[in-house]
C-alpha positions as CSV (number, residue, x, y, z in Angstrom):
1,X,26.7,-2.2,51.2
2,X,24.5,-2.3,48.1
3,X,26.0,-4.1,45.1
4,X,24.6,-2.3,41.9
5,X,23.0,-4.9,39.7
6,X,23.9,-4.5,36.0
7,X,21.2,-5.6,33.4
8,X,21.0,-6.3,29.6
9,X,18.6,-7.4,26.9
10,X,16.6,-6.6,24.1
11,X,13.5,-4.6,23.7
12,X,11.4,-4.4,20.6
13,X,9.6,-1.3,19.6
14,X,6.2,-1.9,18.0
15,X,2.9,-0.3,17.1
16,X,1.3,0.6,13.9
17,X,2.8,2.4,11.0
18,X,3.9,5.9,11.6
19,X,3.6,5.5,15.7
20,X,6.7,7.3,15.7
21,X,9.0,4.3,16.6
22,X,11.9,5.2,14.7
23,X,12.1,8.6,16.2
24,X,11.9,7.2,19.5
25,X,14.8,4.7,18.5
26,X,17.0,7.7,17.6
27,X,16.3,9.6,20.6
28,X,16.8,6.8,22.9
29,X,20.2,6.1,21.7
30,X,21.3,9.8,21.1
31,X,22.2,9.6,17.6
32,X,20.4,8.7,14.1
33,X,20.5,5.1,13.4
34,X,17.0,4.9,11.8
35,X,15.9,6.9,9.0
36,X,12.5,8.7,9.5
37,X,9.7,9.9,7.3
38,X,5.9,10.6,7.8
39,X,5.2,7.9,5.2
40,X,3.8,4.5,6.6
41,X,6.1,1.4,6.6
42,X,9.4,3.6,6.2
43,X,11.1,0.9,8.5
44,X,11.5,-2.4,6.5
45,X,14.1,-4.2,8.7
46,X,14.7,-5.0,12.3
47,X,17.2,-2.2,13.1
48,X,19.1,-2.5,16.5
49,X,20.2,0.6,18.3
50,X,22.2,0.3,21.6
51,X,21.6,2.4,24.5
52,X,24.5,1.8,27.1
53,X,23.8,3.4,30.8
54,X,25.4,2.9,34.1
55,X,23.2,0.2,35.3
56,X,22.2,-1.5,31.8
57,X,22.5,-1.8,28.1
58,X,19.5,-1.7,26.1
59,X,19.3,-3.0,22.8
60,X,16.6,-1.6,20.7
61,X,15.1,-3.4,18.0
62,X,13.0,-0.8,16.0
63,X,10.8,-3.4,13.6
64,X,8.1,-2.4,10.7
65,X,4.7,-1.3,11.8
66,X,2.6,-4.3,12.1
67,X,-0.4,-4.1,9.9
68,X,-2.6,-6.2,7.8
69,X,-0.7,-6.8,4.9
70,X,-1.9,-6.2,1.2
71,X,1.3,-7.6,-0.7
72,X,4.0,-10.3,-0.2
73,X,6.3,-7.7,1.1
74,X,3.9,-6.8,3.7
75,X,3.5,-10.5,4.9
76,X,7.2,-10.6,5.0
77,X,7.5,-7.4,7.2
78,X,5.0,-8.7,9.7
79,X,7.1,-12.0,9.8
80,X,10.1,-9.7,10.8
81,X,8.0,-8.2,13.6
82,X,6.7,-11.4,15.0
83,X,10.1,-13.2,14.9
84,X,11.6,-10.3,16.7
85,X,8.9,-10.3,19.5
86,X,9.4,-14.0,20.1
87,X,13.1,-13.2,21.3
88,X,13.2,-10.1,23.2
89,X,13.0,-9.5,26.8
90,X,10.7,-6.5,26.9
91,X,8.4,-4.5,24.3
92,X,7.7,-1.2,23.9
93,X,4.4,-0.7,22.4
94,X,4.1,3.0,20.8
95,X,0.9,4.5,20.4
96,X,0.7,8.2,19.3
97,X,-0.8,11.0,21.8
98,X,-2.6,12.9,19.2
99,X,-4.7,9.9,17.5
100,X,-7.7,7.9,18.8
101,X,-7.1,4.3,19.6
102,X,-7.9,2.2,16.4
103,X,-8.6,-1.1,14.9
104,X,-4.6,-1.1,14.3
105,X,-3.8,-0.6,18.1
106,X,-6.2,-3.4,19.3
107,X,-4.9,-5.8,16.9
108,X,-1.5,-5.3,18.1
109,X,-2.6,-5.1,21.6
110,X,-4.2,-8.7,21.2
111,X,-1.0,-10.1,19.6
112,X,1.1,-8.7,22.3
113,X,-1.0,-10.6,25.0
114,X,0.2,-13.7,24.0
115,X,3.8,-12.7,24.6
116,X,6.0,-14.0,27.4
117,X,7.7,-10.8,27.6
118,X,6.3,-7.6,29.4
119,X,4.7,-4.8,27.5
120,X,5.4,-1.3,28.4
121,X,3.0,1.1,26.5
122,X,4.6,4.3,25.4
123,X,2.4,7.3,24.5
124,X,4.5,9.1,21.8
125,X,4.2,12.6,20.1
126,X,3.1,14.0,23.4
127,X,4.5,17.5,21.7
128,X,1.9,17.8,19.3
129,X,-1.0,17.1,21.7
130,X,-2.7,19.1,24.3
131,X,-2.2,18.0,27.9
132,X,-5.9,16.9,27.7
133,X,-5.3,14.7,24.6
134,X,-2.3,13.3,26.7
135,X,-4.4,12.5,29.7
136,X,-7.1,11.0,27.8
137,X,-4.8,8.9,25.8
138,X,-3.0,7.5,29.0
139,X,-6.6,6.7,30.2
140,X,-7.6,4.9,27.1
141,X,-4.2,3.0,26.6
142,X,-4.7,1.8,30.3
143,X,-7.8,0.5,29.5
144,X,-6.6,-1.2,26.5
145,X,-4.0,-3.0,28.5
146,X,-6.6,-4.1,31.1
147,X,-8.5,-5.7,28.3
148,X,-5.6,-7.9,27.5
149,X,-4.2,-8.5,31.0
150,X,-2.3,-5.1,31.7
151,X,0.8,-3.3,30.6
152,X,3.7,-3.5,33.0
153,X,4.1,0.3,32.8
154,X,2.6,3.3,30.8
155,X,4.9,6.2,29.8
156,X,4.1,9.3,28.0
157,X,7.1,10.7,25.8
158,X,8.2,13.3,23.2
159,X,11.1,11.9,21.1
160,X,11.1,15.4,19.2
161,X,11.4,17.4,22.6
162,X,13.2,14.9,24.2
163,X,10.4,14.6,27.2
164,X,10.8,11.5,29.5
165,X,13.3,9.6,27.1
166,X,15.8,9.0,29.9
167,X,12.9,8.0,32.2
168,X,11.7,5.6,29.5
169,X,15.0,4.0,29.0
170,X,15.2,3.3,32.7
171,X,11.7,1.9,32.9
172,X,12.5,-0.4,29.7
173,X,16.0,-1.3,31.5
174,X,14.2,-2.2,34.6
175,X,12.6,-5.2,32.9
176,X,15.8,-6.6,31.4
177,X,17.5,-9.6,33.2
178,X,20.6,-9.4,34.9
179,X,23.7,-9.7,32.5
180,X,27.0,-8.4,31.0
181,X,27.4,-6.0,28.3
182,X,26.5,-7.5,24.9
183,X,28.3,-4.8,22.7
184,X,31.1,-2.7,23.4
185,X,30.0,0.6,25.3
186,X,30.8,2.7,22.4
187,X,28.8,1.1,19.8
188,X,25.3,2.6,19.0
189,X,24.2,0.1,16.2
190,X,25.1,-3.1,14.9
191,X,23.8,-2.5,11.3
192,X,26.2,-2.5,8.6
193,X,27.5,0.6,6.8
194,X,26.2,-0.6,3.5
195,X,22.5,-1.1,5.0
196,X,22.6,2.4,6.6
197,X,23.8,4.1,3.4
198,X,21.1,2.5,1.3
199,X,18.7,3.5,3.9
200,X,19.8,7.3,3.8
201,X,19.4,7.3,0.0
202,X,15.6,5.8,0.7
203,X,15.0,8.3,3.2
204,X,16.0,11.1,0.8
205,X,13.9,9.5,-2.1
206,X,10.7,9.3,0.2
207,X,10.8,13.1,0.8
208,X,8.1,14.7,-1.0
209,X,6.4,11.7,-2.7
210,X,2.7,10.7,-2.2
211,X,0.3,7.7,-3.0
212,X,1.6,4.2,-3.7
213,X,5.3,5.5,-4.6
214,X,6.7,5.4,-1.0
215,X,5.8,1.7,-0.9
216,X,7.5,1.1,-4.3
217,X,10.9,2.4,-3.5
218,X,13.6,0.3,-2.7
219,X,17.5,1.0,-2.5
220,X,20.6,-1.5,-3.2
221,X,24.1,-0.5,-3.0
222,X,25.9,-1.8,-5.9
223,X,29.5,-0.8,-4.9
224,X,31.6,1.3,-2.8
225,X,35.2,1.8,-3.6
226,X,37.9,4.6,-3.2
227,X,39.5,6.5,-6.1
228,X,43.1,6.9,-6.5
229,X,42.8,10.6,-5.1
230,X,41.2,8.9,-2.0
231,X,37.6,10.1,-2.6
232,X,35.1,7.5,-1.6
233,X,32.6,6.6,-4.4
234,X,29.2,4.9,-3.6
235,X,26.8,3.7,-6.3
236,X,23.4,3.0,-5.8
237,X,20.2,2.2,-7.5
238,X,16.8,3.3,-6.7
239,X,14.5,0.3,-7.7
240,X,10.6,1.2,-8.6
241,X,7.8,-0.9,-9.7
242,X,6.4,0.9,-12.8
243,X,7.8,2.8,-15.8
244,X,5.7,5.8,-14.9
245,X,7.3,6.1,-11.4
246,X,10.6,7.0,-13.0
247,X,9.7,10.4,-14.2
248,X,8.3,11.4,-10.7
249,X,11.8,10.3,-8.8
250,X,13.9,11.5,-11.9
251,X,11.7,14.8,-12.1
252,X,12.4,17.4,-14.9
253,X,15.5,17.2,-16.7
254,X,16.8,15.1,-13.7
255,X,16.3,17.8,-10.8
256,X,14.5,15.6,-8.5
257,X,17.2,12.8,-8.7
258,X,19.9,15.5,-8.2
259,X,18.1,16.7,-5.2
260,X,18.0,13.3,-3.5
261,X,21.5,12.6,-4.5
262,X,22.6,15.9,-2.5
263,X,20.3,15.3,0.3
264,X,21.5,11.7,0.7
265,X,25.2,12.5,0.3
266,X,24.9,14.6,3.2
267,X,23.7,11.8,5.5
268,X,26.3,9.6,4.1
269,X,29.1,12.0,4.6
270,X,27.9,12.5,8.0
271,X,28.1,8.7,8.6
272,X,31.4,7.9,7.1
273,X,33.2,11.2,8.6
274,X,34.7,12.2,4.8
275,X,33.6,13.6,1.6
276,X,31.7,11.2,-0.7
277,X,31.0,11.0,-4.2
278,X,27.3,9.5,-4.7
279,X,26.1,8.2,-8.0
280,X,22.2,7.2,-8.1
281,X,20.9,5.0,-10.9
282,X,17.0,4.4,-11.3
283,X,15.8,1.1,-12.6
284,X,12.4,-0.7,-12.5
285,X,11.7,-3.9,-11.0
286,X,7.9,-4.8,-11.8
287,X,5.6,-5.5,-9.2
288,X,8.6,-6.3,-6.8
289,X,6.4,-6.1,-3.7
290,X,4.6,-9.3,-4.9
291,X,7.6,-11.2,-6.4
292,X,9.5,-13.6,-4.0
293,X,12.6,-13.9,-6.3
294,X,12.7,-10.1,-6.8
295,X,11.8,-9.5,-2.8
296,X,14.8,-12.1,-2.1
297,X,17.1,-10.2,-4.4
298,X,16.2,-6.9,-2.6
299,X,17.0,-8.1,0.6
300,X,13.4,-8.7,2.0
């Protein structure tokens, strides 16, 4: 009689910035645990998402995009990726189906070749690519793997459409070692509530901004308290690098800051399961991306 083997372990999703890692993490977990944006370097911390199946528990670690850094923040984000990669059981290397392989992909493939963990190449965003594009990308990615010792598997997926998400979860889980549950089976992330609220505010602040501003935005939670009436209050600060950026974030007569608050509050209320009063403050931390003390204070 066959006895089902249960597997458990850690998987890191890596790729260049904006390769679809965070959207894929949310699709695999089945709920939103990571903020998403079309801005590169949206993810700044290693975020854990937990996928529990009948045969395995896969702990996904969504990491910042691996890139050639231009600031101290960029160097620290790369350090987060590399320290994560050294500890996981399998790696998912995300490459968009609708973009040709570039220097960034080759840079990452070379880094991954030195790992002990097997690498599964994931061709993402198939919903925005033609069948021909997908086929060509699968061949190109397979060739890239062959240049670096070969990938364990190559799987095309669409996180937005949900195509082949369960298949990918099974493929990744198949590379995990045998082991017990690492988290209770009803848990989807181990990230603390305060961090998730800060990220929801940052996601709302990223909407519609351009140029360097997205990189200059950081968010901290100052206080979470409950009024005597029972209403939950959240006080958060949006940190920027220059005075000129305050006007962009606040907007005419505070219109943009109000929109950020309204958008973020919906996400916070969904997270906490109750009504919330969200108070936002905007502050300038000059050149915080390059200042080690300010980076420490902001949680990087």
